[in-house]
C-alpha positions as CSV (number, residue, x, y, z in Angstrom):
1,M,15.4,-1.7,-4.4
2,S,14.0,1.7,-3.3
3,V,16.1,4.6,-2.3
4,K,15.4,4.1,1.4
5,E,16.5,0.5,1.2
6,S,19.7,1.5,-0.7
7,I,20.5,4.0,2.0
8,G,20.0,1.4,4.6
9,V,22.4,-1.0,2.8
10,I,24.9,1.8,2.6
11,G,24.6,2.5,6.3
12,M,25.0,-1.2,7.2
13,G,28.1,-1.3,4.9
14,L,29.6,1.8,6.6
15,L,28.9,0.3,10.1
16,L,30.5,-3.1,9.3
17,G,33.4,-1.5,7.4
18,G,34.1,0.9,10.2
19,F,33.9,-1.8,12.8
20,G,36.2,-4.0,10.9
21,S,38.6,-1.1,10.1
22,V,39.0,-0.3,13.8
23,F,40.1,-3.9,14.5
24,L,42.2,-4.3,11.3
25,L,44.1,-1.0,11.8
26,N,44.3,-1.5,15.6
27,L,42.9,2.0,16.1
28,F,42.9,3.0,19.8
29,G,44.6,-0.3,20.7
30,V,41.3,-2.2,20.3
31,A,42.8,-5.3,18.7
32,D,45.5,-5.5,21.4
33,E,42.9,-5.1,24.1
34,M,40.6,-7.7,22.6
35,G,43.4,-10.2,22.0
36,E,44.7,-9.8,25.6
37,R,41.2,-10.2,27.0
38,A,40.6,-13.3,24.9
39,Y,43.9,-14.7,26.1
40,R,43.1,-14.1,29.8
41,Q,39.6,-15.5,29.5
42,S,40.9,-18.7,27.9
43,A,43.4,-19.4,30.7
44,G,41.1,-22.0,32.2
45,I,40.8,-23.9,29.0
46,R,44.6,-23.9,28.5
47,G,45.2,-25.0,32.1
48,I,47.4,-28.0,32.7
49,A,46.6,-30.4,35.5
50,P,49.1,-30.3,38.3
51,W,50.1,-33.9,37.9
52,K,51.0,-33.5,34.2
53,W,54.2,-31.7,33.7
54,I,54.5,-29.9,30.3
55,A,56.8,-27.0,29.5
56,A,55.0,-23.7,29.8
57,P,54.1,-22.2,26.4
58,D,55.5,-19.0,25.4
59,E,52.8,-16.5,26.6
60,H,54.0,-13.7,24.4
61,R,53.6,-15.8,21.3
62,D,50.1,-16.9,22.4
63,L,49.1,-13.3,23.1
64,L,50.4,-12.2,19.7
65,R,48.4,-15.1,18.1
66,S,45.2,-13.7,19.8
67,V,45.9,-10.2,18.6
68,R,46.5,-11.5,15.0
69,W,43.2,-13.4,15.2
70,A,41.4,-10.2,16.3
71,R,42.9,-8.3,13.4
72,A,42.1,-11.0,10.9
73,T,38.5,-11.0,12.1
74,G,38.5,-7.2,11.7
75,A,39.8,-7.6,8.1
76,G,36.9,-9.9,7.3
77,F,34.4,-7.5,8.7
78,A,36.0,-4.6,6.9
79,L,36.0,-6.5,3.6
80,V,32.3,-7.5,3.9
81,G,31.4,-4.0,5.0
82,F,33.0,-2.3,2.1
83,V,31.5,-4.9,-0.4
84,I,28.1,-4.2,1.0
85,L,28.8,-0.5,0.8
86,A,29.7,-0.8,-2.9
87,F,26.5,-2.8,-3.7
88,G,24.5,-0.2,-1.8
89,A,26.0,2.6,-3.8
90,V,25.3,0.8,-7.1
91,D,21.7,0.1,-6.0
92,L,21.3,3.8,-5.0
93,V,22.5,5.0,-8.4
94,R,20.1,2.5,-10.1
95,A,17.2,3.6,-7.9
96,L,17.8,7.3,-8.7
97,D,18.0,6.6,-12.4
98,H,14.5,5.1,-12.5
């Protein structure tokens, strides 16, 4: 790879790693907000027909599950981003040596 391509890979790694870190660490309450939004938008899917009686699920537990899912997704993005960053750094060092 050339130096420009290596710098592009490093930039992509920083972008993915930063995006994932924001969700993983719940910076600015992003994971809470996204989990709550996902929970509200899936209300129609979870709906129970009026003629079928089922005990109402614990909403707090479901909301926490959504937040955990957002944080787990963020962890995946952070991991992939930092792996790409490491490969980009290695490529950059190799490109500068030649």
